[in-house]
DRENVEXZA-851756 format. One record per residue (C-alpha): x, z, y; residue in three letters. Coordinates in nm, 4 decimals. Layout:
X  Z  Y  ALA
...
END
This chain:
-0.8687  -5.8573  -4.3849  MET
-0.6454  -5.6404  -4.1448  LYS
-0.4478  -5.3776  -4.3074  SER
-0.3775  -5.0220  -4.1164  TYR
-0.1292  -4.7434  -4.1739  LEU
-0.2675  -4.4290  -4.0501  LEU
-0.0191  -4.1814  -3.9681  LYS
-0.0034  -3.7747  -3.8976  ASN
-0.3851  -3.7585  -4.0126  ALA
-0.5027  -3.4369  -4.0946  ARG
-0.7829  -3.4818  -4.3592  LEU
-1.0973  -3.2998  -4.3753  VAL
-1.3335  -3.4019  -4.6458  ASP
-1.5311  -3.0781  -4.7636  GLY
-1.3019  -2.9746  -5.0139  SER
-1.0976  -2.7030  -4.8368  ALA
-1.1710  -2.4663  -4.5396  ALA
-0.8864  -2.5905  -4.3450  GLU
-0.7538  -2.9449  -4.2581  PRO
-0.4810  -3.0829  -4.4798  SER
-0.1142  -3.0948  -4.3817  GLU
-0.0334  -3.4287  -4.2089  PRO
-0.0809  -3.7227  -4.4477  ILE
-0.0817  -4.1103  -4.4063  GLN
-0.3130  -4.3282  -4.5473  VAL
-0.2780  -4.7246  -4.6195  LEU
-0.5808  -4.9286  -4.5868  VAL
-0.5735  -5.2900  -4.7272  GLU
-0.8713  -5.5253  -4.8501  GLY
-1.1171  -5.3049  -4.7464  GLY
-1.0065  -5.0122  -4.9775  LYS
-0.7680  -4.7044  -4.9424  VAL
-0.4634  -4.8267  -5.1200  ARG
-0.2225  -4.5301  -5.0978  GLU
-0.2376  -4.1575  -4.9540  VAL
0.0773  -3.9666  -4.9350  SER
0.2891  -3.7755  -4.6952  LYS
0.5283  -4.0873  -4.6580  ASN
0.4301  -4.4398  -4.7293  ILE
0.7053  -4.7024  -4.7126  SER
0.4720  -5.0247  -4.7151  ALA
0.4093  -5.1939  -4.4119  SER
0.0691  -5.2534  -4.2521  ALA
-0.0656  -5.5083  -3.9922  ASP
-0.1150  -5.2166  -3.7544  GLU
0.0081  -4.8429  -3.7234  THR
-0.2566  -4.5992  -3.6128  ILE
-0.1127  -4.2184  -3.4913  ASP
-0.3723  -3.9821  -3.5463  LEU
-0.1669  -3.6802  -3.4108  THR
-0.4225  -3.4305  -3.2999  GLY
-0.7115  -3.5893  -3.4733  LYS
-0.8852  -3.5081  -3.8087  VAL
-0.9551  -3.8015  -4.0440  LEU
-1.2593  -3.7678  -4.2551  MET
-1.4449  -3.9958  -4.4999  PRO
-1.7419  -4.1774  -4.3778  GLY
-2.0673  -3.9589  -4.3926  LEU
-2.3243  -4.0128  -4.6355  ILE
-2.7026  -3.9383  -4.5353  ASP
-2.9064  -3.9229  -4.8659  CYS
-3.2590  -3.8943  -4.7173  HIS
-3.3524  -4.1663  -4.4572  VAL
-3.6095  -4.4263  -4.3900  HIS
-3.4661  -4.7120  -4.2207  THR
-3.7840  -4.9156  -4.1669  ILE
-3.9213  -4.6390  -3.9722  ALA
-3.8429  -4.7568  -3.6054  ALA
-4.1867  -4.5756  -3.5302  GLY
-4.2969  -4.2193  -3.6411  ALA
-4.5978  -4.3459  -3.7850  SER
-4.5755  -4.5036  -4.1220  PHE
-4.9347  -4.6221  -4.1044  ALA
-4.8573  -4.8214  -3.7651  ARG
-4.5326  -4.9414  -3.9296  ASN
-4.6981  -5.0994  -4.2241  ALA
-4.9223  -5.3068  -3.9776  GLU
-4.6328  -5.4540  -3.8094  LEU
-4.4866  -5.8093  -3.9232  PRO
-4.1721  -5.7930  -4.1321  ASP
-3.9791  -5.9571  -3.8756  SER
-4.0377  -5.7211  -3.6121  LEU
-3.9785  -5.4435  -3.8677  VAL
-3.6629  -5.6098  -3.9573  THR
-3.5302  -5.6452  -3.6077  ALA
-3.5854  -5.2790  -3.5158  ARG
-3.4282  -5.1659  -3.8158  ALA
-3.1285  -5.3164  -3.7339  THR
-3.1004  -5.1014  -3.4464  LEU
-3.1850  -4.8046  -3.6526  VAL
-2.9041  -4.8558  -3.8876  LEU
-2.6293  -4.9505  -3.6044  ARG
-2.7094  -4.6219  -3.4504  GLY
-2.6669  -4.4571  -3.7912  MET
-2.3225  -4.6211  -3.8413  LEU
-2.2192  -4.5167  -3.4872  MET
-2.2857  -4.1706  -3.5863  ARG
-2.0426  -4.1910  -3.8520  GLY
-2.2781  -4.2713  -4.1443  PHE
-2.1278  -4.5311  -4.3437  THR
-2.3477  -4.5059  -4.6620  THR
-2.7276  -4.4092  -4.6460  VAL
-2.9779  -4.3654  -4.9111  ARG
-3.3205  -4.5063  -4.7958  ASP
-3.5741  -4.2836  -4.9953  ALA
-3.8728  -4.5187  -4.9525  GLY
-3.9320  -4.8569  -4.7573  GLY
-3.6501  -5.0808  -4.7208  ALA
-3.6350  -5.3637  -4.9877  ASP
-3.3700  -5.5562  -5.1759  TYR
-3.3442  -5.8484  -4.9203  GLY
-3.2697  -5.5914  -4.6618  PHE
-2.9887  -5.4399  -4.8682  LYS
-2.8439  -5.8080  -4.9250  CYS
-2.8494  -5.8509  -4.5416  ALA
-2.6359  -5.5377  -4.5048  VAL
-2.3974  -5.6436  -4.7734  ASP
-2.3697  -6.0012  -4.6304  GLU
-2.2740  -5.8404  -4.2878  GLY
-2.5440  -5.9876  -4.0851  ILE
-2.5687  -5.6744  -3.8753  PHE
-2.3681  -5.3765  -3.8360  LEU
-2.4942  -5.1312  -4.0664  SER
-2.4191  -4.8355  -4.3422  PRO
-2.3892  -4.9297  -4.6789  ARG
-2.7468  -4.9068  -4.8355  LEU
-2.8648  -4.7350  -5.1350  VAL
-3.2420  -4.7898  -5.1751  ILE
-3.5455  -4.6767  -5.3598  SER
-3.7848  -4.9516  -5.2538  GLY
-4.1431  -4.8497  -5.2177  LYS
-4.1872  -4.4738  -5.2898  ALA
-4.4640  -4.4188  -5.5665  LEU
-4.7704  -4.2160  -5.4424  SER
-5.1044  -4.1334  -5.6252  GLN
-5.4358  -4.2026  -5.4297  THR
-5.4766  -3.9438  -5.1438  GLY
-5.0657  -3.8494  -5.1865  GLY
-4.7916  -3.8547  -4.9250  HIS
-4.7618  -4.2285  -4.9129  ALA
-5.1398  -4.3166  -4.8860  ASP
-5.1865  -4.3184  -4.4946  PHE
-5.5723  -4.4155  -4.5221  ARG
-5.7701  -4.1520  -4.3539  GLY
-6.0799  -3.9946  -4.4980  ARG
-6.3267  -4.2362  -4.3760  PHE
-6.1051  -4.5436  -4.4779  ASN
-6.2182  -4.6757  -4.8402  SER
-6.0517  -5.0058  -4.8126  ARG
-5.8542  -5.0640  -5.1328  PRO
-5.4726  -5.0051  -5.1210  GLU
-5.2496  -5.3106  -5.1450  VAL
-5.1178  -5.3732  -5.4768  GLN
-4.8883  -5.6692  -5.4082  TYR
-4.6774  -5.8143  -5.1366  GLY
-4.6097  -5.4966  -4.9719  PHE
-4.5219  -5.5069  -4.5971  PRO
-4.1619  -5.4130  -4.5152  LEU
-4.2842  -5.1461  -4.2498  GLY
-4.4592  -4.9555  -4.5475  ALA
-4.2955  -4.6446  -4.6797  LEU
-4.4551  -4.6630  -5.0383  GLY
-4.7274  -4.7974  -5.2730  ARG
-5.0147  -4.6328  -5.4576  VAL
-5.0562  -4.5975  -5.8200  CYS
-5.2827  -4.3916  -6.0583  ASP
-5.2533  -4.3281  -6.4232  GLY
-4.9550  -4.3725  -6.6946  VAL
-4.9868  -4.7566  -6.6808  PRO
-4.9797  -4.8214  -6.3380  GLU
-4.7060  -4.5610  -6.2613  ILE
-4.4888  -4.7487  -6.5359  ARG
-4.5841  -5.0847  -6.4003  ARG
-4.4867  -4.9727  -6.0273  ALA
-4.1245  -4.8287  -6.1358  ALA
-4.0731  -5.1204  -6.3487  ARG
-4.1617  -5.3681  -6.0532  GLU
-3.9432  -5.1720  -5.7972  GLU
-3.6569  -5.1622  -6.0439  ILE
-3.6889  -5.5234  -6.1072  LYS
-3.6984  -5.5997  -5.7335  GLY
-3.3383  -5.4097  -5.6706  GLY
-3.4180  -5.0504  -5.6425  ALA
-3.1133  -4.8218  -5.7365  ASP
-3.3528  -4.5296  -5.8171  PHE
-3.7123  -4.4540  -5.8152  ILE
-3.8827  -4.2318  -5.5265  LYS
-4.2090  -4.0434  -5.5909  ILE
-4.4345  -3.8275  -5.3900  MET
-4.4758  -3.5122  -5.6084  ALA
-4.6294  -3.2717  -5.3537  ASN
-4.8348  -3.2835  -5.0183  GLY
-4.6448  -3.3784  -4.6886  GLY
-4.6788  -3.3363  -4.3084  ALA
-4.7006  -3.7159  -4.2094  ALA
-5.0064  -3.8133  -4.4379  SER
-5.3618  -3.7500  -4.3529  PRO
-5.5376  -3.5998  -4.6558  THR
-5.2773  -3.4117  -4.8791  ASP
-5.2259  -3.0298  -4.7852  PRO
-4.8762  -2.8943  -4.8548  ILE
-4.9824  -2.7194  -5.1815  HIS
-5.1109  -3.0501  -5.3218  PHE
-4.9571  -3.1589  -5.6634  LEU
-4.8730  -3.5267  -5.6744  GLY
-4.9263  -3.6895  -6.0105  PHE
-5.0213  -3.5504  -6.3527  SER
-4.7451  -3.4337  -6.5769  ARG
-4.8022  -3.7180  -6.7973  GLU
-4.7558  -3.9462  -6.4884  GLU
-4.3987  -3.7582  -6.4102  LEU
-4.3024  -3.7798  -6.7464  LEU
-4.3768  -4.1645  -6.7704  ALA
-4.2065  -4.2512  -6.4344  VAL
-3.8766  -4.0410  -6.5484  VAL
-3.8663  -4.2240  -6.8676  GLU
-3.9074  -4.5469  -6.6940  GLU
-3.6037  -4.4574  -6.4547  ALA
-3.3985  -4.3346  -6.7488  LYS
-3.4507  -4.6545  -6.9643  ASN
-3.3135  -4.8493  -6.6189  ALA
-3.0106  -4.6100  -6.6244  GLY
-3.0988  -4.4371  -6.2994  THR
-3.2960  -4.1317  -6.2077  TYR
-3.6028  -4.0142  -6.0135  VAL
-3.6138  -3.8406  -5.6817  ALA
-3.9203  -3.6555  -5.5575  ALA
-4.0567  -3.5347  -5.2430  HIS
-4.1195  -3.1624  -5.3026  LEU
-4.2058  -2.8490  -5.0860  TYR
-4.3733  -2.5786  -5.3034  THR
-4.1953  -2.3837  -5.5568  ASP
-4.4841  -2.4901  -5.8212  GLU
-4.4090  -2.8675  -5.7555  ALA
-4.0468  -2.8244  -5.7776  ILE
-4.0554  -2.6415  -6.1063  HIS
-4.3049  -2.9253  -6.2689  ARG
-4.0808  -3.1888  -6.1497  ALA
-3.7594  -3.0292  -6.3052  ILE
-3.9543  -3.0013  -6.6214  GLU
-4.0267  -3.3530  -6.5943  ALA
-3.6713  -3.4446  -6.5796  GLY
-3.6649  -3.5488  -6.1958  VAL
-3.3069  -3.5374  -6.0912  HIS
-3.3104  -3.5488  -5.7058  SER
-3.5259  -3.2651  -5.5386  LEU
-3.6008  -3.3633  -5.1827  GLU
-3.6860  -3.1194  -4.9225  HIS
-3.7283  -2.7798  -5.1254  CYS
-3.8449  -2.5744  -4.8356  ASN
-4.0340  -2.3434  -5.0360  LEU
-3.8209  -2.3064  -5.3494  ILE
-3.7838  -1.9582  -5.5095  ARG
-3.4659  -1.8069  -5.6757  PRO
-3.5701  -1.8703  -6.0387  ASP
-3.6875  -2.2430  -5.9782  THR
-3.3360  -2.2768  -5.8080  ALA
-3.1502  -2.1559  -6.1175  GLU
-3.3298  -2.3625  -6.3368  TYR
-3.2550  -2.6761  -6.1083  ALA
-2.8977  -2.5633  -6.1624  VAL
-2.9587  -2.5440  -6.5568  ASP
-3.0908  -2.8996  -6.5570  GLN
-2.8103  -3.0554  -6.3517  GLY
-3.0342  -3.1305  -6.0332  CYS
-2.9282  -3.1963  -5.7133  ILE
-3.1092  -3.1003  -5.4019  ALA
-3.1591  -3.2689  -5.0554  VAL
-3.2672  -3.0269  -4.7728  PRO
-3.3887  -3.2217  -4.4548  THR
-3.4594  -2.9089  -4.2071  LEU
-3.3581  -3.1367  -3.8917  VAL
-3.6838  -3.3615  -3.9274  ALA
-3.8957  -3.0193  -3.9238  PHE
-3.7007  -2.8717  -3.6114  GLU
-3.7198  -3.2302  -3.4566  ALA
-4.1057  -3.2460  -3.5215  LEU
-4.1687  -2.8904  -3.4189  ALA
-4.0327  -2.9617  -3.0906  SER
-4.1159  -3.3358  -3.0315  GLU
-4.3845  -3.4105  -3.2843  GLY
-4.6704  -3.4217  -3.0605  ALA
-4.4944  -3.6788  -2.8239  SER
-4.4367  -3.9159  -3.0959  VAL
-4.8177  -3.9074  -3.2080  GLY
-4.8313  -3.6242  -3.4725  PHE
-5.1632  -3.4693  -3.5115  SER
-5.2320  -3.0952  -3.4807  PRO
-5.2969  -3.0811  -3.8600  ASP
-4.9684  -3.2563  -3.9317  SER
-4.7878  -3.0204  -3.6782  LEU
-4.9543  -2.7229  -3.8502  ALA
-4.8378  -2.8476  -4.1878  LYS
-4.4670  -2.9084  -4.0518  VAL
-4.4782  -2.5340  -3.9317  GLU
-4.5453  -2.3943  -4.2757  VAL
-4.2528  -2.5916  -4.3880  ILE
-4.0156  -2.5538  -4.1095  ARG
-4.0382  -2.1614  -4.1202  SER
-3.9066  -2.1378  -4.4526  ALA
-3.6080  -2.3857  -4.4263  GLY
-3.3260  -2.1451  -4.3535  MET
-3.4067  -1.9080  -4.6699  GLU
-3.4132  -2.2183  -4.8616  SER
-3.0657  -2.2901  -4.8200  LEU
-2.9391  -1.9173  -4.8844  THR
-3.1530  -1.9554  -5.2079  ILE
-3.0238  -2.2663  -5.3199  MET
-2.6420  -2.1692  -5.2371  ARG
-2.6812  -1.8301  -5.3977  ASP
-2.7986  -2.0115  -5.7245  ALA
-2.5223  -2.2862  -5.7156  GLY
-2.7522  -2.5701  -5.6813  LEU
-2.5423  -2.8625  -5.5092  PRO
-2.7180  -2.9685  -5.1835  MET
-2.6702  -3.3233  -5.0385  ALA
-2.7161  -3.4237  -4.7035  TYR
-3.0475  -3.5708  -4.5730  GLY
-3.2159  -3.6074  -4.2349  SER
-3.5550  -3.7694  -4.3027  ASP
-3.6329  -3.8463  -3.9523  LEU
-3.8563  -4.1084  -3.8095  LEU
-3.8903  -4.3254  -3.4962  GLY
-3.7050  -4.1997  -3.1935  GLU
-3.6449  -3.8853  -3.3490  LEU
-3.3572  -4.0476  -3.5545  GLN
-3.1118  -3.9730  -3.2769  ARG
-3.0992  -3.6156  -3.4249  HIS
-2.9818  -3.7306  -3.7515  GLN
-2.6258  -3.5489  -3.7068  SER
-2.7657  -3.2070  -3.5968  GLU
-2.8501  -3.1070  -3.9670  GLU
-2.4791  -3.0152  -3.9756  PHE
-2.5478  -2.7564  -3.7129  VAL
-2.8581  -2.6266  -3.8630  ILE
-2.6886  -2.5842  -4.1955  ARG
-2.3847  -2.4526  -4.0416  GLY
-2.5778  -2.1166  -3.9104  SER
-2.6244  -2.0278  -4.2976  VAL
-2.3497  -2.1926  -4.5108  LEU
-1.9636  -2.2378  -4.4408  PRO
-1.8704  -2.5670  -4.2646  PRO
-1.6661  -2.7036  -4.5421  HIS
-1.9607  -2.6752  -4.7796  GLU
-2.1819  -2.8444  -4.5123  VAL
-1.9306  -3.1327  -4.4751  ILE
-1.9216  -3.1595  -4.8593  ALA
-2.2836  -3.2232  -4.8754  SER
-2.2406  -3.5502  -4.6638  ALA
-1.9194  -3.6406  -4.8644  THR
-1.8319  -3.5513  -5.2284  SER
-2.1815  -3.3954  -5.3191  VAL
-2.3708  -3.7182  -5.1744  ALA
-2.1448  -3.9550  -5.3495  ALA
-2.2274  -3.7944  -5.6617  LYS
-2.5921  -3.8195  -5.6159  LEU
-2.5638  -4.1768  -5.5190  VAL
-2.3572  -4.2355  -5.8319  ARG
-2.0443  -4.3745  -5.6350  MET
-1.7987  -4.0746  -5.6643  GLU
-1.4608  -4.1877  -5.6254  GLY
-1.5651  -4.4807  -5.4183  LYS
-1.7134  -4.3189  -5.1085  ILE
-1.6923  -3.9627  -4.9850  GLY
-1.3560  -3.9425  -5.0303  THR
-1.0084  -4.0733  -4.9054  VAL
-0.8366  -4.1543  -5.2243  ALA
-0.6634  -4.4573  -5.3653  PRO
-0.9358  -4.7234  -5.4576  ASP
-1.1983  -4.5684  -5.2659  ALA
-1.3808  -4.7926  -4.9944  PHE
-1.2395  -4.7551  -4.6610  ALA
-1.4980  -4.5542  -4.5078  ASP
-1.3147  -4.3708  -4.2407  LEU
-1.3878  -4.1796  -3.9266  ILE
-1.1436  -3.9985  -3.6772  VAL
-1.2685  -3.7016  -3.4972  ILE
-1.1301  -3.5638  -3.1773  ASP
-1.1021  -3.1842  -3.2936  GLY
-1.1595  -2.9997  -3.6064  ASN
-1.5224  -3.0065  -3.7208  PRO
-1.4419  -2.7088  -3.9649  LEU
-1.4079  -2.5059  -3.6250  ASP
-1.7154  -2.6763  -3.4525  ASP
-1.9730  -2.8906  -3.6499  LEU
-2.1284  -3.0129  -3.3332  SER
-1.8070  -3.2649  -3.2861  LEU
-2.0411  -3.4525  -3.5619  LEU
-2.3344  -3.4840  -3.3334  THR
-2.3998  -3.6195  -2.9760  ARG
-2.4275  -3.9951  -3.1184  GLN
-2.0549  -4.0180  -3.2249  GLY
-1.9179  -3.9005  -2.8917  GLN
-1.6263  -3.7244  -3.0589  HIS
-1.5396  -4.0282  -3.3071  MET
-1.2648  -4.2184  -3.1671  SER
-1.2826  -4.4520  -3.4681  LEU
-1.5182  -4.5318  -3.7255  ILE
-1.4063  -4.7827  -4.0179  MET
-1.6383  -4.9377  -4.2570  ARG
-1.4726  -5.0966  -4.5816  GLU
-1.1946  -5.1459  -4.3800  GLY
-1.3386  -5.3050  -4.0695  VAL
-1.3226  -5.0923  -3.7655  ILE
-1.6622  -5.0877  -3.6066  VAL
-1.5776  -4.8455  -3.3163  LYS
-1.2511  -4.7760  -3.1414  ARG
-1.1877  -4.5653  -2.8436  ASN
END
């Protein structure tokens, strides 16, 4: 594997409000070997980054890589071969936007992760939940009100977001099966949702006993539960049950945000998903009922960022976009930047995200022994977060584990 010496690199990683003084970075064997003002070791190639900014590869903690279309109900009807082929394009697009690691929050399976690890196609590193767990009529149950056909119990199609399980024995079994199948964490639907047909936003997913059971199963396996949540009531009961990763959180209130901090939780806002659906949802097939639910969530999103920041609740980066709307993935930076300081927004996609996926020191940082996931920006994103948008237009170099996948 080729080695690189990056010279005159000003580092932006979210830890400071200004870029670092110029440094040098040595990349060998897919990892960062040395970071210093002066490196004496030689490399196969030296790259001068004068006038540019070096960043660790970005991390998106809420994606659905199998959602090449905006309808999960239709995705679940497609053959796995077609879902896979389309997902390779979705993942390549994410990588070309500078996201070198993504956390799939429902859908992708372990075979897909193996294909990524084997380098069969260009992709970010994958962290997966397997199929998301939902109760009957919950956010991963896409049967309409007049569809009484039994839900699939085994052999789930790759295009399916999740699986339905009811009662403590079923949710325990489902969690164990997902962990056995290679899930890195467990995803549950603990609130109503916009994309599903029969669950208003205020619906609470699963009983308290079911929530406690799935958290116990995750802890027994040495991992955690991430929960789809919007309302303050749903968030609070999920925290009480031991849920660690709080997805969305648009309707959170200050007391619950402070409680989440006390319990060591991490939130994953996904405001760009609702902005994109509000403007383009009808064109990708969202029903008027679903769009009405989107508006309830979207209108409270910006306030939620302030509430969580004031409470000191860590926020990881998430996008949660579906189908052709995935092209908006990077615009979450600009949305958050209208409320939060730029370096905190960047940290959400570097150090905070790395902590959530339990890869601190390996990703989201430019430090010795970290994976050489690096991006080079033409300009300073601390002055203009939009430099991280436009499909990687301002990224002159993208490196994933020591391999350059884009270079201008």
